[in-house]
Structures are given as structure tokens and as C-alpha cells.
TORLUMVO-192439 format. One record per residue: residue number from 1; y negated, z, x of N, C-alpha, C in turn; residue in three letters. Coordinates in Angstrom, 1 decimal, m for minus. Atoms other than C-alpha are relative to their C-alpha. Layout:
N
{site NUM {Y Z X} {Y Z X} {Y Z X} 'Ala'} ...
END
This chain:
101
{site 1 {0.2 0.6 1.3} {30.9 m23.7 26.3} {m1.4 m0.4 m0.2} 'Met'} {site 2 {1.4 0.4 0.1} {27.1 m23.7 26.5} {m0.3 m1.3 0.6} 'Leu'} {site 3 {0.3 1.3 m0.7} {27.0 m26.6 28.9} {0.5 m1.1 m0.9} 'Ala'} {site 4 {m0.5 1.0 0.9} {29.2 m28.6 26.5} {m0.9 m0.2 m1.2} 'Tyr'} {site 5 {0.9 0.1 1.1} {26.9 m27.8 23.6} {m1.3 m0.6 0.4} 'Glu'} {site 6 {1.2 0.6 m0.5} {23.9 m28.7 25.7} {0.2 m1.5 0.1} 'Asp'} {site 7 {m0.3 1.4 m0.2} {25.6 m32.0 26.5} {0.0 m0.7 m1.4} 'His'} {site 8 {m0.1 0.6 1.4} {26.4 m32.7 22.8} {m1.4 m0.2 m0.6} 'Leu'} {site 9 {1.4 0.1 0.5} {22.7 m32.1 22.0} {m0.7 m1.2 0.5} 'Ala'} {site 10 {0.6 1.2 m0.6} {21.8 m35.1 24.2} {0.6 m1.3 m0.6} 'Thr'} {site 11 {m0.6 1.2 0.5} {24.0 m37.5 22.2} {m0.4 m0.2 m1.4} 'Leu'} {site 12 {0.3 0.4 1.4} {23.3 m39.4 19.0} {1.2 0.5 m0.9} 'Cys'} {site 13 {m1.1 m0.5 0.8} {25.3 m37.7 16.2} {0.7 m1.1 m0.7} 'Pro'} {site 14 {m0.6 1.1 0.8} {26.0 m41.1 14.6} {0.9 m0.8 0.9} 'Gly'} {site 15 {m0.8 1.0 m0.9} {27.3 m43.2 17.6} {0.6 0.7 1.2} 'Cys'} {site 16 {m0.5 m0.7 m1.2} {27.8 m40.7 20.5} {m0.7 m0.5 1.3} 'Gly'} {site 17 {0.7 0.4 m1.2} {25.6 m42.7 22.9} {m1.1 1.0 0.3} 'His'} {site 18 {1.1 m0.9 m0.4} {23.0 m40.8 24.9} {m1.3 m0.3 m0.8} 'Pro'} {site 19 {1.3 0.2 0.8} {19.8 m40.3 22.7} {m1.1 m0.7 0.9} 'Lys'} {site 20 {1.0 0.5 m0.8} {17.7 m41.2 25.7} {0.0 m1.6 0.1} 'Ala'} {site 21 {m0.1 1.4 0.0} {19.0 m44.8 25.6} {0.1 m0.5 m1.5} 'Thr'} {site 22 {m0.3 0.5 1.3} {20.2 m45.1 22.0} {m1.3 0.0 m0.9} 'Ala'} {site 23 {1.1 m0.1 0.8} {16.9 m44.0 20.5} {m1.3 m0.5 0.7} 'Trp'} {site 24 {1.1 0.5 m0.7} {14.6 m45.6 23.1} {m0.6 m1.2 m0.7} 'His'} {site 25 {0.7 1.0 0.7} {11.9 m47.8 21.6} {0.2 m1.4 0.6} 'Phe'} {site 26 {m0.1 1.3 m0.7} {12.5 m50.5 24.2} {1.5 m0.5 0.0} 'Asp'} {site 27 {m1.4 0.4 m0.1} {16.3 m50.8 23.6} {0.4 m0.6 m1.3} 'Asn'} {site 28 {m0.4 0.6 1.3} {16.2 m52.4 20.1} {0.7 m1.4 0.4} 'Glu'} {site 29 {m0.7 1.3 m0.2} {18.7 m55.3 20.0} {0.9 0.0 1.2} 'Gly'} {site 30 {m0.8 0.0 m1.3} {20.5 m54.1 23.2} {1.5 0.6 m0.3} 'Glu'} {site 31 {m1.3 m0.5 0.3} {23.7 m52.9 21.4} {0.7 m0.9 m0.9} 'Phe'} {site 32 {m0.8 0.8 0.9} {26.5 m54.8 19.8} {1.3 0.7 m0.4} 'Glu'} {site 33 {m1.3 m0.6 0.5} {29.5 m53.9 17.7} {1.1 m0.8 0.6} 'Val'} {site 34 {m1.1 0.6 m0.7} {32.6 m54.6 19.7} {1.2 m0.2 m1.0} 'Val'} {site 35 {m1.2 0.0 0.9} {35.3 m53.7 17.1} {m0.3 1.0 m1.1} 'Glu'} {site 36 {0.1 m0.9 1.1} {35.6 m51.9 13.8} {1.4 0.6 m0.2} 'Gln'} {site 37 {m1.2 m0.7 0.1} {38.3 m49.3 13.2} {0.1 0.6 m1.4} 'Tyr'} {site 38 {m0.3 m0.7 1.3} {39.8 m48.0 9.9} {0.5 1.4 0.4} 'Thr'} {site 39 {m0.5 m1.3 m0.2} {40.2 m44.3 9.9} {0.8 0.3 m1.2} 'Cys'} {site 40 {m0.9 m0.2 1.1} {43.2 m43.7 7.7} {0.0 1.3 m0.6} 'His'} {site 41 {0.2 m1.3 0.7} {42.8 m40.0 7.2} {m1.2 0.1 m0.8} 'Pro'} {site 42 {1.2 0.0 0.8} {39.2 m40.4 6.1} {0.1 m0.9 m1.2} 'Cys'} {site 43 {m0.3 0.8 1.2} {40.3 m43.2 3.8} {0.8 0.7 m1.0} 'Thr'} {site 44 {m0.9 m0.8 0.9} {43.0 m41.0 2.3} {m0.8 1.1 m0.7} 'Ala'} {site 45 {0.8 m1.0 0.7} {40.5 m38.2 1.7} {m1.0 m0.6 m1.0} 'Met'} {site 46 {0.9 0.7 1.0} {38.0 m40.6 0.1} {0.7 m0.5 m1.2} 'Lys'} {site 47 {m0.8 0.6 1.1} {40.8 m42.0 m2.1} {0.6 1.1 m0.9} 'Gly'} {site 48 {m0.6 m1.0 0.8} {41.6 m38.7 m3.7} {m0.4 m0.2 m1.5} 'Gln'} {site 49 {0.4 0.4 1.4} {39.7 m40.0 m6.8} {0.9 m1.1 m0.4} 'Asp'} {site 50 {m0.8 1.1 0.5} {41.6 m42.4 m9.0} {m0.7 m1.3 0.2} 'Asp'} {site 51 {0.7 1.3 m0.2} {40.9 m46.0 m8.4} {0.2 m0.6 1.4} 'Gly'} {site 52 {m0.1 0.6 m1.4} {40.8 m48.4 m5.5} {m1.0 0.6 1.0} 'Pro'} {site 53 {0.8 m0.6 m1.0} {39.5 m47.1 m2.3} {m0.3 m1.0 1.1} 'Thr'} {site 54 {0.4 0.8 m1.1} {37.5 m49.0 0.3} {0.3 0.7 1.3} 'Gln'} {site 55 {m0.3 m0.7 m1.2} {38.7 m48.2 3.8} {m1.3 0.5 0.7} 'Pro'} {site 56 {1.1 m0.6 m0.7} {36.4 m45.9 5.9} {0.1 m0.7 1.4} 'Val'} {site 57 {0.1 0.7 m1.3} {35.3 m48.0 8.9} {m0.9 0.7 1.0} 'Leu'} {site 58 {0.8 m0.4 m1.1} {33.9 m46.9 12.2} {m0.2 m1.1 1.0} 'Phe'} {site 59 {0.3 1.0 m0.9} {32.3 m49.2 14.7} {0.0 0.5 1.4} 'Ala'} {site 60 {0.1 m0.2 m1.5} {32.8 m49.3 18.5} {m1.2 m0.8 0.5} 'Ser'} {site 61 {1.2 0.6 m0.4} {29.4 m50.1 19.9} {m0.2 0.0 1.5} 'Val'} {site 62 {0.2 0.1 m1.4} {28.6 m51.4 23.4} {m1.5 m0.2 0.3} 'Arg'} {site 63 {1.4 0.2 m0.5} {25.3 m51.1 25.3} {0.0 m1.2 0.9} 'Asp'} {site 64 {0.0 1.3 m0.7} {24.5 m54.6 26.5} {m1.1 m0.1 1.1} 'Thr'} {site 65 {1.1 0.0 m0.9} {21.4 m53.8 28.5} {0.4 0.1 1.5} 'Arg'} {site 66 {m0.2 m0.1 m1.4} {21.5 m54.4 32.3} {m1.1 0.9 0.6} 'Asn'} {site 67 {1.0 m1.0 m0.4} {19.7 m51.3 33.4} {m0.5 m0.2 1.5} 'Tyr'} {site 68 {0.4 0.3 m1.4} {19.6 m52.4 37.1} {m1.1 m1.1 0.0} 'Ala'} {site 69 {1.0 1.1 0.1} {17.7 m55.6 36.2} {m1.1 0.3 m0.9} 'Glu'} {site 70 {1.0 m0.3 1.0} {15.8 m54.3 33.2} {0.0 1.5 m0.3} 'His'} {site 71 {0.1 m1.4 0.2} {15.2 m50.5 33.6} {m0.9 0.3 m1.2} 'Pro'} {site 72 {0.8 m0.4 1.1} {13.8 m48.7 30.6} {m1.2 0.7 0.5} 'Leu'} {site 73 {1.2 m0.7 m0.4} {10.2 m47.5 30.9} {0.2 1.5 m0.4} 'Pro'} {site 74 {m0.1 m1.4 0.3} {9.9 m43.7 30.9} {m0.8 0.3 m1.3} 'Gly'} {site 75 {0.8 m0.5 1.2} {8.8 m41.9 27.7} {0.4 1.4 m0.2} 'His'} {site 76 {m0.3 m1.4 0.3} {8.7 m38.3 26.6} {1.0 0.0 m1.1} 'Tyr'} {site 77 {m1.0 m0.2 1.1} {11.7 m37.3 24.6} {0.2 1.5 m0.2} 'Thr'} {site 78 {m0.4 m1.4 0.4} {12.6 m34.1 22.8} {1.1 m0.1 m0.9} 'Asp'} {site 79 {m1.2 0.3 0.8} {16.0 m34.9 21.5} {1.0 1.2 0.1} 'Phe'} {site 80 {m0.9 m1.1 m0.1} {17.5 m31.4 21.2} {m0.4 0.9 1.2} 'Gly'} {site 81 {0.3 m1.0 m1.1} {17.8 m29.1 24.3} {m0.4 m0.8 1.3} 'Ser'} {site 82 {0.3 0.7 m1.2} {17.2 m31.9 26.8} {m1.3 m0.7 0.0} 'Ser'} {site 83 {1.2 0.7 m0.1} {13.9 m33.2 28.0} {0.2 m1.2 0.9} 'Asp'} {site 84 {m0.3 1.1 m0.9} {15.6 m36.1 29.8} {m0.8 m1.2 m0.4} 'Tyr'} {site 85 {0.7 1.3 0.2} {13.5 m39.3 30.1} {0.6 m1.0 1.0} 'Ala'} {site 86 {m0.6 0.9 m0.9} {15.1 m42.4 31.6} {m1.0 m0.7 0.9} 'Pro'} {site 87 {1.0 0.7 m0.9} {12.6 m43.1 34.3} {m1.2 0.9 0.2} 'Gly'} {site 88 {1.1 m0.8 m0.2} {9.4 m41.7 35.6} {m1.0 m0.2 m1.1} 'Pro'} {site 89 {1.0 m0.1 1.1} {6.8 m40.7 33.1} {m1.4 m0.1 0.7} 'Val'} {site 90 {1.3 0.1 m0.7} {3.3 m41.9 34.2} {m0.9 1.1 m0.5} 'Ala'} {site 91 {1.0 m1.0 0.4} {0.6 m39.3 34.2} {m1.2 m0.7 m0.7} 'Ala'} {site 92 {1.1 0.5 0.8} {m2.3 m39.8 31.8} {m1.2 m0.3 1.0} 'Ala'} {site 93 {1.1 0.2 m0.9} {m5.3 m41.4 33.5} {m1.1 1.0 m0.2} 'Pro'} {site 94 {1.1 m1.0 0.1} {m8.3 m39.1 34.2} {m1.0 m0.5 m1.0} 'Pro'} {site 95 {1.0 0.4 0.9} {m11.0 m39.1 31.6} {m1.1 m0.7 0.7} 'Pro'} {site 96 {1.0 0.8 m0.6} {m13.7 m41.6 32.2} {m1.4 0.4 m0.6} 'Arg'} {site 97 {1.3 m0.3 0.5} {m17.4 m40.9 32.0} {m0.9 m1.3 0.1} 'Asp'} {site 98 {0.9 1.1 0.0} {m20.3 m43.3 31.5} {m0.3 m0.6 1.3} 'Glu'} {site 99 {0.4 0.4 m1.3} {m21.1 m43.5 35.2} {1.1 m0.9 0.7} 'Glu'} {site 100 {m1.0 0.7 m0.7} {m17.7 m44.9 36.2} {0.3 m1.3 m0.7} 'Thr'} {site 101 {m0.3 1.2 0.7} {m17.7 m47.7 33.6} {m0.8 m1.1 0.6} 'Leu'} 
END
């Protein structure tokens, strides 16, 4: 069960996509809503109050990025228990002194 919990910690709690791609700064605009679904039990629970109830909708989202042609640059992540970064993380350049300039 610990492996499953570790896996869940790597996923976005809102959409279920891996945090390493869903939250990556270079992936903005790379997702699209494919369909929306009405959750009837959630709608019924929401409608316990008197009055009209708006349906509870959930979206099915697709990652549209072609990672083979446009890989994500690496970056440090600390999204839960995983330190996964989608690609190599470049080492910091050595400090420069006045003589090397």
C-alpha cells in the first residue's frame, strides 16, 4: 500500500495527471478539455438544499504535448514524496572570478 500512496503523491489532486508534467512551467497551454461529465451522485448530494441545482461537472483533460519532438526541460521538483524531474537537471556553473572574465 505504501507504493500506491507514493504513486498518488506524484499526481495532481485536481486532475490526476503526473505533477511533473501538469505543474511544469513549460507545459502551459499543452492540455485541452476533451469532454465534460456530469457526476449524478455529486449533483444529488449538492441538491439536498431546496431549489434548483446546477450539475456537478468534471472534465476529461488530454495532454497534447509531443514529448518526443518537444521534451520538457528538467527542473527541480518537490511535489510530495517524489523528486522526479522530467529530464536531466543541469548543474550550476562554477563561480566566476575576476580573472576569468
